[in-house]
Wavefront OBJ file of the C-alpha trace (Angstrom):
o trace
v -21.579 -89.199 -8.078
v -18.447 -87.267 -8.948
v -15.688 -89.694 -10.053
v -13.062 -90.399 -7.390
v -9.624 -89.848 -8.914
v -6.975 -91.602 -6.816
v -3.382 -90.390 -6.565
v -1.760 -93.341 -4.834
v -3.102 -96.357 -6.727
v -4.112 -97.112 -10.298
v -7.797 -97.133 -11.201
v -9.549 -97.689 -14.512
v -13.298 -98.175 -14.965
v -14.832 -99.765 -18.042
v -18.052 -101.702 -18.668
v -19.041 -101.572 -15.028
v -15.748 -103.031 -13.804
v -13.200 -101.048 -11.802
v -9.650 -102.315 -12.211
v -7.333 -101.162 -9.448
v -3.676 -101.897 -8.700
v -1.077 -100.726 -6.225
v 1.649 -98.385 -7.421
v 5.453 -98.685 -7.105
v 6.077 -102.072 -8.738
v 9.828 -101.550 -8.241
v 9.151 -101.962 -4.487
v 6.622 -104.774 -4.945
v 3.709 -102.365 -4.463
v 3.880 -101.518 -0.759
v 1.248 -99.604 1.193
v 1.925 -96.128 2.529
v -0.115 -94.048 4.969
v -1.551 -92.176 1.993
v -2.461 -95.269 -0.040
v -4.152 -96.914 2.965
v -6.315 -93.830 3.504
v -7.061 -93.350 -0.171
v -8.081 -96.977 -0.708
v -10.323 -96.772 2.372
v -11.990 -93.625 1.045
v -12.350 -95.069 -2.463
v -14.116 -98.222 -1.285
v -16.405 -96.099 0.868
v -17.197 -93.859 -2.107
v -18.061 -96.562 -4.647
v -21.096 -97.562 -2.603
v -22.785 -94.659 -4.391
v -21.140 -95.107 -7.801
v -23.650 -96.479 -10.305
v -20.922 -96.895 -12.930
v -19.134 -99.611 -10.904
v -20.675 -103.042 -10.343
v -17.563 -105.130 -9.660
v -13.946 -104.506 -8.655
v -10.859 -106.391 -9.807
v -7.654 -105.884 -7.812
v -4.749 -106.597 -10.137
v -1.033 -107.163 -9.575
v 1.496 -104.673 -10.902
v 4.894 -105.705 -12.196
v 4.463 -109.360 -11.232
v 3.465 -108.785 -7.600
v 0.201 -108.103 -5.785
v 1.472 -106.143 -2.761
v 4.233 -106.529 -0.202
v 2.195 -104.875 2.563
v 3.227 -101.930 4.702
v 6.347 -100.145 3.495
v 9.246 -100.724 5.892
v 10.576 -97.191 5.601
v 7.363 -95.237 5.035
v 5.173 -97.036 7.601
v 6.946 -99.458 9.930
v 9.786 -97.089 10.777
v 7.507 -94.148 11.674
v 5.185 -96.420 13.686
v 7.995 -97.290 16.107
v 8.102 -93.642 17.205
v 4.369 -93.038 17.630
v 2.314 -92.703 20.804
v -0.385 -95.233 21.699
v -3.093 -92.787 20.593
v -1.405 -92.324 17.211
v -0.905 -96.071 16.794
v -4.550 -96.786 17.547
v -5.618 -94.174 15.000
v -3.463 -95.959 12.421
v -4.711 -99.488 13.197
v -8.311 -98.288 13.150
v -7.686 -96.649 9.791
v -6.278 -99.867 8.308
v -9.240 -101.807 9.668
v -11.543 -99.282 8.055
v -10.113 -100.309 4.673
v -11.410 -103.845 5.236
v -14.743 -102.482 6.447
v -14.908 -100.394 3.291
v -14.261 -103.421 1.096
v -16.895 -105.504 2.866
v -19.438 -102.700 2.874
v -18.908 -101.307 -0.635
v -21.782 -103.277 -2.147
v -19.690 -104.437 -5.111
v -18.262 -107.959 -5.555
v -14.450 -107.810 -5.389
v -12.078 -110.169 -7.195
v -8.422 -110.350 -6.163
v -6.058 -111.456 -8.942
v -2.959 -112.545 -7.023
v 0.483 -112.925 -8.540
v 3.885 -113.006 -6.872
v 4.220 -111.417 -3.440
v 0.958 -110.983 -1.537
v 1.973 -110.179 2.016
v 0.811 -108.354 5.127
v -1.884 -105.832 4.219
v -1.751 -107.177 0.651
v -2.778 -110.602 1.952
v -5.529 -108.914 3.965
v -6.906 -107.222 0.836
v -6.970 -110.569 -0.941
v -8.646 -112.131 2.091
v -11.282 -109.361 2.248
v -12.179 -109.856 -1.423
v -15.149 -111.998 -2.401
v -13.313 -114.163 -4.932
v -9.622 -114.879 -5.434
v -7.636 -116.101 -8.434
v -3.923 -116.849 -8.284
v -0.986 -117.728 -10.466
v 1.370 -120.610 -9.578
v 3.878 -117.932 -8.498
v 1.569 -116.424 -5.858
v 2.946 -116.412 -2.317
v 0.453 -115.204 0.291
v 1.797 -114.444 3.766
v 0.064 -113.025 6.826
v 3.491 -112.140 8.132
v 2.605 -109.881 11.058
v 4.308 -112.014 13.704
v 7.535 -111.875 11.682
v 7.700 -108.157 12.513
v 6.848 -108.714 16.178
v 3.098 -108.192 15.911
v 0.027 -110.332 16.534
v -1.681 -112.131 13.689
v -4.967 -110.418 14.619
v -4.567 -107.584 12.108
v -7.342 -105.913 10.085
v -9.833 -108.685 10.842
v -7.578 -111.641 10.008
v -8.593 -113.684 13.053
v -12.268 -113.229 12.199
v -12.253 -113.607 8.417
v -9.442 -116.043 7.580
v -10.810 -118.949 9.707
v -14.138 -118.581 7.937
v -12.394 -119.093 4.604
v -9.869 -121.831 5.329
v -10.762 -123.115 8.819
v -9.485 -122.369 12.311
v -6.425 -124.641 12.431
v -5.199 -123.674 8.972
v -5.616 -120.001 9.811
v -3.708 -120.581 13.056
v -0.886 -122.197 11.075
v -0.507 -119.114 8.880
v -1.049 -116.502 11.595
v 1.332 -118.079 14.150
v 4.089 -118.832 11.649
v 3.844 -115.916 9.224
v 4.899 -118.345 6.500
v 3.892 -118.068 2.859
v 0.922 -120.049 1.604
v 1.700 -121.240 -1.914
v -0.900 -121.194 -4.673
v -1.703 -124.910 -4.745
v -2.016 -124.979 -0.971
v -4.314 -121.963 -1.063
v -6.409 -123.653 -3.735
v -6.770 -126.906 -1.785
v -7.662 -124.955 1.372
v -10.354 -122.933 -0.380
v -8.571 -119.576 -0.162
v -8.257 -119.394 -3.952
v -11.139 -120.179 -6.265
v -8.823 -121.054 -9.118
v -5.147 -121.078 -10.118
v -4.425 -119.889 -13.653
v -1.293 -119.069 -15.599
v 0.306 -115.648 -15.272
v -0.630 -114.807 -18.856
v -4.287 -115.655 -18.204
v -4.689 -114.013 -14.783
v -6.037 -110.595 -15.765
v -8.227 -111.958 -18.549
v -9.726 -114.624 -16.276
v -10.358 -112.097 -13.497
v -12.063 -109.715 -15.921
v -14.065 -112.581 -17.417
v -15.308 -113.502 -13.952
v -16.114 -109.854 -13.202
v -17.906 -109.548 -16.533
v -20.096 -112.510 -15.679
v -21.031 -110.838 -12.393
v -21.698 -107.463 -14.024
v -23.937 -109.065 -16.671
v -26.135 -110.450 -13.906
v -28.635 -108.664 -11.658
v -26.269 -106.160 -10.055
v -28.687 -104.926 -7.372
v -29.316 -108.529 -6.323
v -25.563 -109.197 -6.330
v -25.095 -106.240 -4.001
v -27.761 -107.675 -1.708
v -25.970 -111.037 -1.731
v -22.727 -109.347 -0.676
v -24.516 -107.506 2.111
v -26.095 -110.671 3.462
v -22.852 -112.671 3.251
v -21.338 -110.066 5.563
v -24.236 -109.412 7.931
v -25.170 -113.037 8.513
v -21.830 -113.777 10.186
v -23.220 -112.549 13.494
v -26.823 -113.746 13.117
v -28.507 -116.804 14.520
v -30.014 -119.182 11.955
v -33.485 -117.849 12.721
v -32.316 -114.239 12.266
v -30.536 -115.122 9.015
v -33.582 -116.821 7.529
v -35.758 -113.807 8.362
v -33.163 -111.359 7.014
v -32.954 -113.337 3.775
v -36.733 -113.384 3.490
v -36.760 -109.589 3.690
v -33.816 -109.222 1.282
v -35.410 -111.542 -1.271
v -38.760 -109.754 -1.021
v -36.981 -106.475 -1.791
v -35.320 -108.060 -4.856
v -38.659 -109.445 -6.011
v -39.918 -105.875 -6.323
v -37.120 -105.086 -8.775
v -37.526 -104.992 -12.540
v -34.745 -107.570 -13.042
v -36.929 -110.216 -11.405
v -39.723 -109.511 -13.904
v -37.205 -109.405 -16.772
v -35.973 -112.864 -15.805
v -39.537 -114.218 -15.778
v -40.442 -112.649 -19.107
v -37.230 -113.903 -20.713
v -37.875 -117.406 -19.391
v -41.399 -117.509 -20.790
v -40.094 -116.212 -24.132
v -37.265 -118.776 -24.041
v -34.697 -115.965 -24.182
v -31.717 -114.987 -22.089
v -32.591 -112.198 -19.625
v -30.927 -108.835 -20.035
v -30.485 -107.460 -16.527
v -30.223 -103.722 -15.857
v -29.694 -103.624 -12.112
v -33.019 -102.051 -11.149
l 1 2 3 4 5 6 7 8 9 10 11 12 13 14 15 16 17 18 19 20 21 22 23 24 25 26 27 28 29 30 31 32 33 34 35 36 37 38 39 40 41 42 43 44 45 46 47 48 49 50 51 52 53 54 55 56 57 58 59 60 61 62 63 64 65 66 67 68 69 70 71 72 73 74 75 76 77 78 79 80 81 82 83 84 85 86 87 88 89 90 91 92 93 94 95 96 97 98 99 100 101 102 103 104 105 106 107 108 109 110 111 112 113 114 115 116 117 118 119 120 121 122 123 124 125 126 127 128 129 130 131 132 133 134 135 136 137 138 139 140 141 142 143 144 145 146 147 148 149 150 151 152 153 154 155 156 157 158 159 160 161 162 163 164 165 166 167 168 169 170 171 172 173 174 175 176 177 178 179 180 181 182 183 184 185 186 187 188 189 190 191 192 193 194 195 196 197 198 199 200 201 202 203 204 205 206 207 208 209 210 211 212 213 214 215 216 217 218 219 220 221 222 223 224 225 226 227 228 229 230 231 232 233 234 235 236 237 238 239 240 241 242 243 244 245 246 247 248 249 250 251 252 253 254 255 256 257 258 259 260 261 262 263 264 265 266 267
């Protein structure tokens, strides 16, 4: 596919890993209408990008993202009609849908402020690393809104549990790194100096594996939310049978019999 060149966020692709980061570090990397839409479109586009097999969302200037910009988003929203507001909230939800449906494992590397839509992007990622300075806040009720934003009431309880999610969504308070680690929101807490390297190391491990199978795993993790156990077992049987037809499965077998490490190629 033709490379997608974003204007409103940073993007660099190397060795199968896309590194992205919000712009405007002097404002703690807020979202704008344009960056919401562009991120949504980018995640939709990488479904078809064979050069990207994992995504790492990095902080910029010591912060992950402060969420919707007060002047560029929140102010204009107060003057919109219901139809315009619904178009906006559907668009922001489509960003999460794009992340879940992109077929690529996503790692959020969280440092400093991670609030509002920034916290949602971390939540919608597959894996999350944090620094001790990370402060993650689903602060929607602090601006007079419900905590049910961009899928938070569906996804967050699945990660940390219903009562813990309720604590964060009713209060809008910041979840500190150690708390997020103990609750299972973060996979690991690392030093600020190690954050990017550790995130890229984790992404590299994923990319060196069977990338088609990893994409199937991501798909099933999402789709099985709404399945019965019987439906999930059948869906996994079909997914695994598809993977068994791939060349990576044979490569793994041949490497095992030769007592070598398999070299996966994603086909």
